[in-house]
LOMI-281370 format. One line per 2 residues: their letters; for each residue x, y, z of N, C-alpha, C. Coordinates in steps of 0.1 Angstrom, whole numbers. Layout:
a	X Y Z X Y Z X Y Z | ...
This chain:
mp	-63 330 -395 -69 331 -384 -65 323 -371 | -59 328 -358 -57 320 -346 -66 315 -345
rh	-57 301 -337 -72 288 -332 -73 294 -318 | -66 305 -313 -67 306 -296 -65 323 -296
ap	-64 325 -283 -61 341 -279 -46 343 -279 | -41 353 -284 -30 357 -287 -23 357 -274
gr	-10 353 -272 -1 350 -259 -8 337 -247 | -14 329 -254 -17 315 -246 -13 304 -256
pd	-8 295 -243 -3 288 -251 -14 278 -257 | -7 272 -271 -19 261 -280 -24 256 -267
pp	-35 253 -269 -44 242 -262 -39 224 -268 | -40 214 -256 -39 201 -263 -44 196 -278
ss	-37 190 -285 -46 185 -297 -52 174 -297 | -49 169 -286 -60 155 -285 -54 149 -267
iv	-60 142 -269 -64 128 -254 -63 115 -262 | -58 105 -258 -56 96 -257 -58 84 -243
vt	-70 77 -243 -68 68 -231 -72 57 -233 | -59 47 -228 -63 36 -231 -63 31 -218
te	-72 15 -219 -79 5 -209 -75 -4 -208 | -68 -10 -200 -62 -26 -200 -68 -37 -193
ls	-74 -43 -193 -79 -52 -180 -67 -58 -174 | -68 -60 -162 -55 -63 -154 -61 -77 -144
gi	-73 -77 -143 -77 -93 -137 -89 -90 -131 | -96 -104 -129 -112 -100 -128 -112 -112 -120
gt	-123 -112 -106 -126 -122 -102 -140 -123 -93 | -147 -133 -88 -161 -136 -85 -160 -131 -69
ga	-171 -126 -63 -171 -122 -49 -182 -126 -44 | -193 -123 -34 -201 -132 -32 -214 -136 -40
gd	-219 -144 -40 -230 -148 -51 -236 -162 -46 | -243 -165 -52 -251 -181 -56 -258 -181 -67
er	-267 -195 -66 -272 -196 -79 -282 -186 -86 | -283 -171 -82 -291 -166 -87 -285 -146 -89
qa	-278 -147 -80 -271 -131 -85 -254 -137 -76 | -246 -130 -82 -234 -129 -80 -221 -115 -81
dv	-215 -113 -73 -210 -103 -81 -193 -108 -83 | -188 -97 -93 -180 -96 -100 -168 -87 -100
lv	-157 -90 -99 -147 -77 -91 -135 -77 -106 | -136 -65 -111 -128 -61 -123 -121 -48 -121
fv	-106 -57 -124 -93 -45 -121 -90 -44 -132 | -88 -24 -135 -85 -24 -152 -71 -12 -150
dq	-65 -9 -156 -49 0 -155 -53 9 -167 | -57 21 -167 -60 30 -173 -48 40 -178
ks	-47 45 -187 -33 49 -191 -42 68 -199 | -42 80 -197 -41 87 -203 -29 97 -211
dt	-31 101 -221 -14 109 -227 -20 121 -235 | -17 132 -233 -19 140 -243 -1 149 -249
aa	-1 157 -260 7 165 -264 14 171 -252 | 7 176 -244 8 187 -234 15 186 -224
hk	7 169 -216 14 167 -203 23 153 -202 | 25 148 -194 33 137 -193 23 125 -192
pr	24 113 -195 13 101 -194 7 104 -179 | -2 101 -177 -12 93 -166 -17 85 -164
el	-9 71 -152 -16 61 -151 -27 63 -139 | -36 51 -140 -46 56 -130 -50 36 -129
rm	-50 32 -111 -56 20 -111 -67 20 -111 | -76 10 -113 -89 13 -109 -96 -3 -108
wa	-105 -1 -99 -116 -18 -97 -133 -11 -97 | -139 -23 -101 -153 -15 -103 -158 -38 -96
tv	-169 -30 -88 -177 -44 -87 -191 -43 -94 | -191 -51 -108 -202 -57 -115 -212 -69 -110
st	-227 -61 -100 -232 -69 -96 -242 -79 -109 | -245 -91 -110 -254 -96 -116 -264 -106 -116
vr	-274 -106 -118 -282 -116 -115 -286 -127 -127 | -293 -138 -122 -294 -148 -135 -309 -145 -139
dg	-313 -146 -153 -322 -149 -159 -319 -157 -172 | -327 -174 -164 -327 -182 -171 -315 -183 -177
de	-307 -189 -187 -290 -193 -190 -287 -183 -193 | -288 -170 -188 -276 -157 -191 -277 -148 -180
wl	-265 -145 -175 -261 -132 -163 -264 -121 -168 | -279 -110 -161 -276 -103 -166 -266 -87 -158
is	-263 -79 -164 -258 -64 -153 -264 -62 -148 | -268 -58 -130 -275 -52 -126 -274 -39 -119
gv	-259 -38 -119 -250 -24 -114 -239 -30 -116 | -232 -13 -114 -219 -17 -116 -216 1 -102
et	-202 -7 -96 -198 3 -89 -184 6 -90 | -181 19 -89 -161 19 -90 -161 24 -80
es	-144 25 -79 -132 27 -72 -120 30 -77 | -116 37 -71 -101 43 -80 -92 43 -70
């Protein structure tokens, strides 16, 4: 039994996405809150297409809760 309609190309069997941290830094903040900049490189690869690379960054907002820093928000850009 065919996995797809006759005459159509085989669908990609899988996609592999890898993400690597490329940098991190602090932005504005004080003793109660801080923004952390996170830079990542992401690569996706399928059997049907060439690898695709994407560089992204995110701003992670944090707030202090006693001795811990908690994430209060994440904003992404590419």
